N, C-alpha and C positions, 0 to 999 in steps of 0.2 A: 503494502499499500502508501503511494506516493503521497503523507501526510501534508509535503507543503506544497501543491497544487491545490488537493484539497483548501485547506486551511494553513493562509499564507501567512506565515508568520505567528505561526502557533510555538516552533521554537523557540526563539527570541521573547515573546511573552512569558514563557517558565524557564525563562534562564534566571529572573532575579529570587526564581525557589530551589534551586539547582544544590544549593550547600543545604536544605535542610533533606532531600530525598536521602543525601550522603554515598551511597552508588549509583555509579553509573546506571543497572538493569534498572535501578527503580524511576530512575530520570525518565528513561525508554518509554516502560510501562507506564507511568503516569501519563505520558505523551499520547499515549496511544489509548488510553484510558477514556483524554479527551475527546479525543478524536472519535472517538465510539460512542460517547454522550451524543456532541453534535451531528453527526449525519442520520441520516432519516431510516427510520426503522420503528416499527409498533413496538418494540420492547426494547428496551434499554439496561437490561441484568445483565451481567456476566456471559453467559453462552452467545447468545448472538451476536454480542460486540466483541467478543473473542477472535469471530468468523469472521468478521467484519473486515478487523482490522489485525488480522493474521498473526495472532499473537496466543500462545496457549492459555487455555482456561486456569489450567492450574495457575499459572504465573499472575495472571489479574488476578486469582481465589487469595493466592498468596500477598501481593499486592496491597490486598486490601484489610487483611485478619489478622496477617503475621510478618511481613515484613516491616525495619526498622527503621524508620522515617519520623522527623517531626513536627506531628499534625496542627497543634498548640503552635509553633512559629511560624508554616506555613499559612494558617491564616491568620497570625498578625501581619503579615506581608502582603495579604492579600488586603485586609484591609485599609493598608496604609497607601497602595497602590491606589486602590478604589477612590478612597478622600484626595488623594490628587486629582485627580478628576473632576471629583463632583462637589468637592467640601463648599461649603455656603451657609453661613452664620441665617439666614433665613431658613435654614433646610427643617426635617423634620425626624425624630424617630418615630416608628411605627412599630407596637407591641399587636402581636396577632397569635395563634399558633392553626396547624392545619393538619390532617389525621390521615395514616398510611394505613388503607385496608392491609386485612390477612385473613386468609384463612385457617390457616395451622395457631398455637398458640406454644410454640418455640422461642420464638423472638423475642429478643429483648424487650422488655418493657409492655409488654403485647396482655391487651386485657378489655374486657368490655365495656366503653364506656363510651360520650355521646361522639362524634365524625364529621366533622364539617361537609369531608368528601362524600356522607350519602344522607345526612342532615337528621342523624338519630343513633342514639348508643348503638355502636357494633363493635363487631371482634378488630381494636388497632392498636397501631401505634399513636404516639401524639407529640409532634414538634412545634417545641414553642420557639419561636423567631421576634428577631426585632430589623427591621426594616432602614437606610437608611432614604431620606429622599432629598435631593439637593440638586442644583441648576435644573431642576422637569428631568432628575435621573433617579432613577430609585432602582436597588441592589441590596440584596441580602447581607446585611450586615452579620448576625449568628443565628444557630438553631441549635438547640442541644432536645434531649431525648426525655420527654415528660418520665419520672414514675412514680408510678400507680403504689398506693399505699398496700395495693399487695405485693408488690415486691420489696419492699422494704420491712418483714414482716419478720420478727425471733424466730421462727417453725427452719426443720428439717425441710418441709418442703421447699419452701423459697427461697433457703441458702441451696438447693440444690439446683432448683431452675439459676438463679444468679450466677453459680460456675459452670453450667451448660451453656451459657451466653457470654462468660467470661467479663461480664458486670466487674468492674472496680472495687474494692471494699469501702471505698471512703466516697464511692455515691450513695445517696439515700433519697426517699423523697423531700420534693421541697412543693408548693404549692406552684403555680404558675404563675402567680404576684408578686410571687419571692422571687424565680427566675428571673422576671420582667426586671424586677427592682436591680437582681447582680447586673443586667445586659447593660441596663442605664450608666450604675454604677462603670462598671467595665466604659463603656464610648465617652464617658467622662476625665476618666484617669487617660485617656488614649485621647484627651483634647479635642474629642467631635463636636463642629460647631453646629448649633441646633435650637430652634426657637420655642418649638415646644413636643409635647410630646402624646402621640393619639393613639386610641385604645376603642376597641369595641363595648358593649354592653356588659360582657364578662368582666373584664377590667373595671371599667368604670362603677359596678354595682358593690363592688366592696371598698369601706370607705377608709380602709388600713392601706392598701394600693395610693388609693388617693393623697393620706397623708403622709403616705414615705415617700412622693412624689412632692407635696409641699415643703417635706424639710428638708428635700433637698432644693427647695427653692427653683423648683421646676415647674413651665407655665403647662397644662395641660388642655386636652379635650377629648371627652372622652363618649360616648354611650350610652343611656343608662334605662333600666326596663321602665315598660309604663307603667306597674302598679307599684314603682318607687314613690314613697310620701315625701311632701316636701310642707316647709311654712313659707310663706307670700311674705310676711311680716319677721324679722326676729321673734322669736317667742316667751311669751311670758309661761314660768314654770307655775304650775298649780299643784305642791305638795299634797298629799295624801295624810291627813293626823296617824300617827304613831300608835295608837292604843296599847299598850302591854295585858295580858291575861296573867292568871294566876300560874300556870300551869305553861309546863313545854319551852322552847326557845327563845331566846330575844328574835325580835324583827333585825335579820340584817339587809345595810342598801339604802337607796333613797327609793322611794315609790313614788310616782308622778302622778297624780285624777286627771288633768289637764290643763292646755295650754291654750294660753290667746296669741293669737290665734289658732283655731285648729288646722292639722296637718288634714293634708285631701293628694291624694293621690293623680301622678302627671295625668293618666288616661281621664281624670275630670277635668282635670284644666286645658288640657287641649281640646276638649270637648266644646269648652265655654269659651274658646277664643271666639272673640269677632271676625267677621267674611272683614272687613273694613282695617283689620289690623292685621292681615298678614301679607308679609311684602313679598312680592315678585324677583326674586334672585338670577341674574344671569352669573355664571362663575367661569365658564369657561367651555372651549369646543370640544365634544365629545370625541368619541372617533371616527365617527363619520363627519367631520366636521361642523354637526349644527351647535349650536349653544344648548350647554345641559341648564336647564330654567329649574329652580325647586323655591317654594313658596316657605319665608321661614318668622317664626317673629321669637325674639330673645327677652328676656328680664332676669332680676336679681330674687333669687330665692335662698331660701338655708334647706340641705337635705336637714330629714324627720326621720335616723336609724336610729333606733333601741331608745324615743326621746322617752317611754316611759319607764326609764333607765336613769332617767334626767342627763345623757349625754345631747351635749350638746356640737353642732358643727358649723363649720364656716360658711361664708354668705358666699355662693357661688352666683356664677353666670348658669339660666338655665335658655337653651336655643330649642326648640318645638319645628320640627323640618316636615311638612306633607306635599305628599306626592299623588298626583290623580290616578287611580286604577283605570287596569283598561277597562276592565269588567261595571265600573261606576263606584264612586265612592271618594273614599283619599285613605293614603294610610300614613301614620304618624307617629315619626321618630322621634326620640326624646335625648339631650345631650348636656351635660353637665362640663364647668368651663373654669378656671379659673385665672384665666385670659387678665389685660388689663380694665377695668371697668370702661376705659373712653371707649372701649371699639366696637363698633356698628356691628347690625347681625348680618351684614354682607359682610365684613371679615371674617367673622367666626366661624361662619356656612365655605367659606375659601379657604380654611387653615382646614377644617375637619376633612372634609371633602379629597384633600389631598392624601387622605389615608387611601382612594381607592387606588393609588399608581400600584399598591399590592398586590392586587389582582392579578393585572396584565402579568406584574410579574411570577406571582406562583403560576399564573395560566404556562408562560414559557419554561420555567421550571422546573412541572408536572408533564405538561401535554409535547414540547419539545427536548429539554436536556433529562427528562428519568428521572426526574428527584423521588418520583415514588415509587421508582422500577424495581428497587435495590429487594433483593430474596434471600441474601443472607442473614444469618442468627444471630450475630453476636453484634457487642456492645459497640465496638469499635470499629468491624466492619460498618456499622451503621451512621456512624458520625465520621469518618472516611469516606464514603460515598455522598454525605448529602456536603461536605466540604470542594472533593472533585467536584462535582452539580456545578457549586458557588465558580469554581477555579475557571467551570466551560463560560459561565455565566457572564463573569469578569472580563474575557475572551471575549464575547459579540459586545456587550456593551464598550469595549474601545474600540473595537473594529466599528462601531457603530458613529460613534464618536469622530472619528478620525477622518471618518468620511465625511461627518454633517461638518467638519474645521476646512476638509477640503471644498468642499461645494459653499462654504461662506468667502473663500480666503477669491475663488473662481470669482463669483458674483461682485465682492471690492473690488479686483481685479478691472473686469469687464467694465464697471463702473466708473471707474477712474480710467480706462480709457476712451470711455465714450465722455467725462465730462474732460476730457483736455482735447476730446477733439472740437467740444463746444466751444471752450476759450479759446481756440486758434479758429475758431470760422468768427468769432466775435474781434479778435482781432485784424483781420484781414478785413 
């Protein structure tokens, strides 16, 4: 196979990573693996790729599961080089997770859990991820395998399946939002410029996650569920009088009887918005070159999580967005944000919709590069396959950016030439 003809510059693209692959054989296999991921084909698992790139299947399997190379340093170099192309002070960090459907139960961290790929609880692995969006380019910054609680039990059965999939002893269950905070801490450590954190309702409905971002002085816009309760004014708590009986233990904690004003659900508030209050917003052009139009309204509110226990929450922006359904009626979506108070509804909507860059990214990673085609079972093999998929995505992104730069330079040269001709005509 001639990789240089199919993918010009692939060898030069991988050159900065060579020191971390250690051996020539691993460098060559890495290049073949990336070529296999980018070639046409319905499946991007090891067996069909090895046939296309004329590399023995056992060599590629060994490269994923057992060969000695430093994936952490490869990943760090990948992030550094991608930031060189896309670093943007107005950029965004987008938190999300994606499902990898599995038929068996022997792959690392597979269990029955909600899977976005099927839209229901299913037998799958979950990859928690963070995407960077800067200069109108989105690329996967990091992804790690979520460890369900069933894979972190102190039982012989759990120990056996962890050993079978070669899971490191240091790896334990963490919630997805805790993983997300670790990703954000990594980006902060690597001085990644960004304006805000974006996430969907699963993350937005976790007060501890929002408070974690507040403590890091991070701005955010996140979806929240329609049954979330809020206060329209800062609440005054009416405490229940504590009456002690002659028997039994003394009552512990604070008991709130009611609040002024009362808490209401977002769904109730959304249904009560007057027609004239909705703002029609034109955000950007969609993939077909047509404007993406939404209707939205924003206001300041106070979340009402656990108010009966006397918990108070920060004042936040609430943005409600509605879209007309093809079958009639509207779909309402709700978002919390701690962005500056002077922001307009249009600004809030524009910021959150930067999140939809990742839909295109996941589509390319899965459909074109085989992110979810890995058939190995080991912890290391899964993470190495994901990383190599990111490298292939990075190569294609750089090719696209360089072509765009060449087109811009050619257009500028043509414009300067026309300007020079017009100036000459005017002189004579």
